[in-house]
FILO-759673 format. One record per atom (N, C-alpha, C, CB): x, y, z; atom name. Coordinates in nm, 4 decimals. Glycine has a CB too. Layout:
<nodes>
<node <X Y Z> "CA">,
...
</nodes>
This chain:
<nodes>
<node <-0.5445 -1.6740 4.6698> "N">,
<node <-0.4743 -1.6093 4.5612> "CA">,
<node <-0.4644 -1.4597 4.5923> "C">,
<node <-0.5462 -1.6345 4.4253> "CB">,
<node <-0.3438 -1.4017 4.5857> "N">,
<node <-0.3295 -1.2594 4.6159> "CA">,
<node <-0.3917 -1.1740 4.5042> "C">,
<node <-0.1802 -1.2230 4.6349> "CB">,
<node <-0.4351 -1.0524 4.5407> "N">,
<node <-0.4941 -0.9661 4.4368> "CA">,
<node <-0.3883 -0.9260 4.3338> "C">,
<node <-0.5573 -0.8392 4.5004> "CB">,
<node <-0.4342 -0.9101 4.2093> "N">,
<node <-0.3406 -0.8730 4.1031> "CA">,
<node <-0.3024 -0.7265 4.1164> "C">,
<node <-0.4015 -0.9002 3.9640> "CB">,
<node <-0.1747 -0.6993 4.0892> "N">,
<node <-0.1270 -0.5617 4.0939> "CA">,
<node <-0.1704 -0.4884 3.9682> "C">,
<node <0.0264 -0.5569 4.1093> "CB">,
<node <-0.2065 -0.3630 3.9837> "N">,
<node <-0.2392 -0.2790 3.8695> "CA">,
<node <-0.1086 -0.2354 3.8027> "C">,
<node <-0.3248 -0.1554 3.9131> "CB">,
<node <-0.1071 -0.2276 3.6694> "N">,
<node <0.0160 -0.1826 3.6039> "CA">,
<node <0.0456 -0.0371 3.6388> "C">,
<node <0.0054 -0.1996 3.4511> "CB">,
<node <0.1706 -0.0048 3.6362> "N">,
<node <0.2148 0.1302 3.6666> "CA">,
<node <0.1555 0.2266 3.5640> "C">,
<node <0.3697 0.1388 3.6679> "CB">,
<node <0.0900 0.3324 3.6105> "N">,
<node <0.0242 0.4272 3.5209> "CA">,
<node <0.1253 0.4998 3.4323> "C">,
<node <-0.0568 0.5286 3.6016> "CB">,
<node <0.2430 0.5262 3.4844> "N">,
<node <0.3461 0.5919 3.4035> "CA">,
<node <0.3845 0.5055 3.2841> "C">,
<node <0.4704 0.6222 3.4887> "CB">,
<node <0.4011 0.3766 3.3053> "N">,
<node <0.4358 0.2863 3.1963> "CA">,
<node <0.3231 0.2771 3.0953> "C">,
<node <0.4692 0.1480 3.2502> "CB">,
<node <0.2005 0.2759 3.1443> "N">,
<node <0.0846 0.2677 3.0552> "CA">,
<node <0.0793 0.3881 2.9619> "C">,
<node <-0.0452 0.2581 3.1367> "CB">,
<node <0.0941 0.5079 3.0166> "N">,
<node <0.0820 0.6282 2.9357> "CA">,
<node <0.2056 0.6514 2.8479> "C">,
<node <0.0590 0.7485 3.0255> "CB">,
<node <0.3219 0.6100 2.8943> "N">,
<node <0.4393 0.6224 2.8082> "CA">,
<node <0.4295 0.5254 2.6917> "C">,
<node <0.5685 0.5974 2.8880> "CB">,
<node <0.3726 0.4087 2.7151> "N">,
<node <0.3507 0.3131 2.6065> "CA">,
<node <0.2529 0.3705 2.5041> "C">,
<node <0.2977 0.1790 2.6620> "CB">,
<node <0.1463 0.4346 2.5509> "N">,
<node <0.0504 0.4963 2.4594> "CA">,
<node <0.1155 0.6070 2.3775> "C">,
<node <-0.0688 0.5519 2.5368> "CB">,
<node <0.2011 0.6862 2.4400> "N">,
<node <0.2651 0.7955 2.3661> "CA">,
<node <0.3632 0.7419 2.2620> "C">,
<node <0.3378 0.8900 2.4630> "CB">,
<node <0.4326 0.6343 2.2942> "N">,
<node <0.5245 0.5743 2.1975> "CA">,
<node <0.4468 0.5158 2.0800> "C">,
<node <0.6106 0.4652 2.2646> "CB">,
<node <0.3354 0.4485 2.1088> "N">,
<node <0.2514 0.3950 2.0016> "CA">,
<node <0.2004 0.5073 1.9120> "C">,
<node <0.1333 0.3158 2.0600> "CB">,
<node <0.1580 0.6161 1.9729> "N">,
<node <0.1056 0.7299 1.8977> "CA">,
<node <0.2139 0.7874 1.8057> "C">,
<node <0.0530 0.8390 1.9943> "CB">,
<node <0.3329 0.8055 1.8578> "N">,
<node <0.4424 0.8601 1.7785> "CA">,
<node <0.4797 0.7676 1.6631> "C">,
<node <0.5638 0.8847 1.8668> "CB">,
<node <0.4822 0.6381 1.6878> "N">,
<node <0.5185 0.5426 1.5833> "CA">,
<node <0.4123 0.5408 1.4735> "C">,
<node <0.5367 0.4014 1.6428> "CB">,
<node <0.2852 0.5402 1.5107> "N">,
<node <0.1776 0.5371 1.4112> "CA">,
<node <0.1821 0.6613 1.3231> "C">,
<node <0.0404 0.5260 1.4801> "CB">,
<node <0.1942 0.7784 1.3845> "N">,
<node <0.1969 0.9026 1.3074> "CA">,
<node <0.3240 0.9097 1.2230> "C">,
<node <0.1875 1.0251 1.4010> "CB">,
<node <0.4361 0.8709 1.2790> "N">,
<node <0.5626 0.8755 1.2059> "CA">,
<node <0.5649 0.7820 1.0862> "C">,
<node <0.6762 0.8415 1.2981> "CB">,
<node <0.5160 0.6602 1.1032> "N">,
<node <0.5152 0.5637 0.9927> "CA">,
<node <0.4197 0.6084 0.8830> "C">,
<node <0.4758 0.4237 1.0433> "CB">,
<node <0.3041 0.6614 0.9217> "N">,
<node <0.2090 0.7057 0.8195> "CA">,
<node <0.2631 0.8275 0.7430> "C">,
<node <0.0729 0.7396 0.8842> "CB">,
<node <0.3271 0.9205 0.8118> "N">,
<node <0.3855 1.0367 0.7436> "CA">,
<node <0.5019 0.9942 0.6544> "C">,
<node <0.4331 1.1417 0.8464> "CB">,
<node <0.5828 0.9014 0.7020> "N">,
<node <0.6947 0.8517 0.6218> "CA">,
<node <0.6436 0.7806 0.4965> "C">,
<node <0.7828 0.7564 0.7052> "CB">,
<node <0.5404 0.6980 0.5136> "N">,
<node <0.4825 0.6281 0.3987> "CA">,
<node <0.4226 0.7253 0.2981> "C">,
<node <0.3761 0.5297 0.4450> "CB">,
<node <0.3540 0.8290 0.3467> "N">,
<node <0.2992 0.9299 0.2568> "CA">,
<node <0.4080 1.0042 0.1821> "C">,
<node <0.2143 1.0279 0.3338> "CB">,
<node <0.5167 1.0328 0.2507> "N">,
<node <0.6297 1.1007 0.1869> "CA">,
<node <0.6910 1.0133 0.0775> "C">,
<node <0.7365 1.1373 0.2916> "CB">,
<node <0.7052 0.8847 0.1053> "N">,
<node <0.7600 0.7923 0.0059> "CA">,
<node <0.6673 0.7810 -0.1144> "C">,
<node <0.7831 0.6540 0.0678> "CB">,
<node <0.5358 0.7758 -0.0919> "N">,
<node <0.4406 0.7689 -0.2029> "CA">,
<node <0.4448 0.8963 -0.2870> "C">,
<node <0.2986 0.7455 -0.1499> "CB">,
<node <0.4547 1.0120 -0.2223> "N">,
<node <0.4644 1.1377 -0.2966> "CA">,
<node <0.5919 1.1426 -0.3796> "C">,
<node <0.4597 1.2571 -0.2009> "CB">,
<node <0.7009 1.0914 -0.3252> "N">,
<node <0.8262 1.0890 -0.4005> "CA">,
<node <0.8173 0.9911 -0.5175> "C">,
<node <0.9434 1.0512 -0.3085> "CB">,
<node <0.7521 0.8774 -0.4957> "N">,
<node <0.7393 0.7766 -0.6011> "CA">,
<node <0.6550 0.8281 -0.7176> "C">,
<node <0.6776 0.6485 -0.5446> "CB">,
<node <0.5435 0.8938 -0.6856> "N">,
<node <0.4555 0.9459 -0.7907> "CA">,
<node <0.4929 1.0877 -0.8353> "C">,
<node <0.3120 0.9446 -0.7422> "CB">,
<node <0.5970 1.1437 -0.7767> "N">,
<node <0.6486 1.2764 -0.8115> "CA">,
<node <0.5390 1.3834 -0.8061> "C">,
<node <0.7114 1.2732 -0.9510> "CB">,
<node <0.4649 1.3839 -0.6952> "N">,
<node <0.3596 1.4836 -0.6754> "CA">,
<node <0.4206 1.6176 -0.6374> "C">,
<node <0.2601 1.4374 -0.5671> "CB">,
<node <0.3697 1.7246 -0.6958> "N">,
<node <0.4142 1.8584 -0.6558> "CA">,
<node <0.3542 1.8963 -0.5217> "C">,
<node <0.3762 1.9626 -0.7622> "CB">,
<node <0.2284 1.8590 -0.5016> "N">,
<node <0.1612 1.8817 -0.3731> "CA">,
<node <0.1675 1.7516 -0.2938> "C">,
<node <0.0117 1.9291 -0.3931> "CB">,
<node <0.2097 1.7565 -0.1693> "N">,
<node <0.2255 1.6327 -0.0907> "CA">,
<node <0.0913 1.5757 -0.0427> "C">,
<node <0.3156 1.6590 0.0300> "CB">,
<node <0.0118 1.5308 -0.1379> "N">,
<node <-0.1230 1.4817 -0.1060> "CA">,
<node <-0.1175 1.3576 -0.0179> "C">,
<node <-0.2003 1.4506 -0.2346> "CB">,
<node <-0.0357 1.2608 -0.0562> "N">,
<node <-0.0282 1.1369 0.0213> "CA">,
<node <0.0236 1.1624 0.1629> "C">,
<node <0.0619 1.0355 -0.0498> "CB">,
<node <0.1202 1.2509 0.1746> "N">,
<node <0.1743 1.2826 0.3067> "CA">,
<node <0.0669 1.3438 0.3957> "C">,
<node <0.2937 1.3781 0.2945> "CB">,
<node <-0.0096 1.4361 0.3406> "N">,
<node <-0.1144 1.5020 0.4196> "CA">,
<node <-0.2228 1.4021 0.4590> "C">,
<node <-0.1764 1.6194 0.3406> "CB">,
<node <-0.2711 1.3257 0.3610> "N">,
<node <-0.3811 1.2329 0.3876> "CA">,
<node <-0.3378 1.1230 0.4850> "C">,
<node <-0.4314 1.1703 0.2562> "CB">,
<node <-0.2233 1.0630 0.4601> "N">,
<node <-0.1791 0.9554 0.5493> "CA">,
<node <-0.1412 1.0073 0.6877> "C">,
<node <-0.0608 0.8822 0.4881> "CB">,
<node <-0.0894 1.1294 0.6962> "N">,
<node <-0.0609 1.1861 0.8280> "CA">,
<node <-0.1892 1.2065 0.9075> "C">,
<node <0.0141 1.3189 0.8142> "CB">,
<node <-0.2925 1.2595 0.8413> "N">,
<node <-0.4207 1.2789 0.9097> "CA">,
<node <-0.4838 1.1460 0.9495> "C">,
<node <-0.5170 1.3573 0.8206> "CB">,
<node <-0.4743 1.0464 0.8626> "N">,
<node <-0.5250 0.9137 0.8992> "CA">,
<node <-0.4449 0.8536 1.0148> "C">,
<node <-0.5205 0.8196 0.7779> "CB">,
<node <-0.3147 0.8773 1.0151> "N">,
<node <-0.2310 0.8298 1.1250> "CA">,
<node <-0.2658 0.8970 1.2563> "C">,
<node <-0.0853 0.8529 1.0934> "CB">,
<node <-0.2953 1.0270 1.2511> "N">,
<node <-0.3370 1.0980 1.3722> "CA">,
<node <-0.4693 1.0438 1.4224> "C">,
<node <-0.3481 1.2487 1.3460> "CB">,
<node <-0.5628 1.0200 1.3309> "N">,
<node <-0.6932 0.9655 1.3706> "CA">,
<node <-0.6774 0.8265 1.4317> "C">,
<node <-0.7886 0.9596 1.2494> "CB">,
<node <-0.5938 0.7431 1.3709> "N">,
<node <-0.5717 0.6085 1.4248> "CA">,
<node <-0.5032 0.6147 1.5608> "C">,
<node <-0.4876 0.5247 1.3274> "CB">,
<node <-0.4070 0.7041 1.5764> "N">,
<node <-0.3370 0.7175 1.7044> "CA">,
<node <-0.4319 0.7674 1.8130> "C">,
<node <-0.2170 0.8131 1.6906> "CB">,
<node <-0.5175 0.8622 1.7779> "N">,
<node <-0.6146 0.9113 1.8767> "CA">,
<node <-0.7122 0.8012 1.9169> "C">,
<node <-0.6919 1.0322 1.8210> "CB">,
<node <-0.7524 0.7183 1.8213> "N">,
<node <-0.8405 0.6057 1.8528> "CA">,
<node <-0.7723 0.5097 1.9508> "C">,
<node <-0.8808 0.5308 1.7237> "CB">,
<node <-0.6459 0.4794 1.9257> "N">,
<node <-0.5714 0.3889 2.0145> "CA">,
<node <-0.5592 0.4496 2.1547> "C">,
<node <-0.4303 0.3592 1.9564> "CB">,
<node <-0.5289 0.5789 2.1617> "N">,
<node <-0.5129 0.6454 2.2918> "CA">,
<node <-0.6458 0.6485 2.3665> "C">,
<node <-0.4586 0.7890 2.2736> "CB">,
<node <-0.7525 0.6859 2.2989> "N">,
<node <-0.8822 0.6914 2.3664> "CA">,
<node <-0.9287 0.5535 2.4089> "C">,
<node <-0.9864 0.7554 2.2761> "CB">,
<node <-0.9034 0.4530 2.3274> "N">,
<node <-0.9385 0.3167 2.3647> "CA">,
<node <-0.8594 0.2730 2.4882> "C">,
<node <-0.9125 0.2205 2.2473> "CB">,
<node <-0.7335 0.3150 2.4949> "N">,
<node <-0.6509 0.2810 2.6100> "CA">,
<node <-0.6908 0.3563 2.7359> "C">,
<node <-0.5071 0.3084 2.5789> "CB">,
<node <-0.7423 0.4781 2.7199> "N">,
<node <-0.7840 0.5563 2.8366> "CA">,
<node <-0.9197 0.5110 2.8903> "C">,
<node <-0.7895 0.7044 2.8009> "CB">,
<node <-1.0065 0.4649 2.8019> "N">,
<node <-1.1407 0.4232 2.8447> "CA">,
<node <-1.1339 0.2933 2.9221> "C">,
<node <-1.2342 0.4077 2.7241> "CB">,
<node <-1.0441 0.2029 2.8857> "N">,
<node <-1.0308 0.0747 2.9557> "CA">,
<node <-0.9250 0.0905 3.0660> "C">,
<node <-0.9915 -0.0413 2.8554> "CB">,
<node <-0.9653 0.1282 3.1872> "N">,
<node <-0.8659 0.1500 3.2936> "CA">,
<node <-0.8042 0.0203 3.3454> "C">,
<node <-0.9296 0.2243 3.4089> "CB">,
<node <-0.8682 -0.0928 3.3216> "N">,
<node <-0.8190 -0.2195 3.3749> "CA">,
<node <-0.6975 -0.2728 3.3024> "C">,
<node <-0.9268 -0.3212 3.3700> "CB">,
<node <-0.6724 -0.2276 3.1819> "N">,
<node <-0.5606 -0.2806 3.1037> "CA">,
<node <-0.4437 -0.1883 3.1025> "C">,
<node <-0.6027 -0.3079 2.9637> "CB">,
</nodes>
């Protein structure tokens, strides 16, 4: 059986960046929609969900960087 090829590092990191952008974008969009629905003067939901989205995206990126085999 021939050895398995390692995935292209460029594709791996571009996939991580796309995932990061989607997670942060969806969480910020959801926070914005919640603030509009509840008619908040201060964008509390947008801030909180954006920060949670950043934390989740960083977790995904770090998990992807620590496991070099995948």
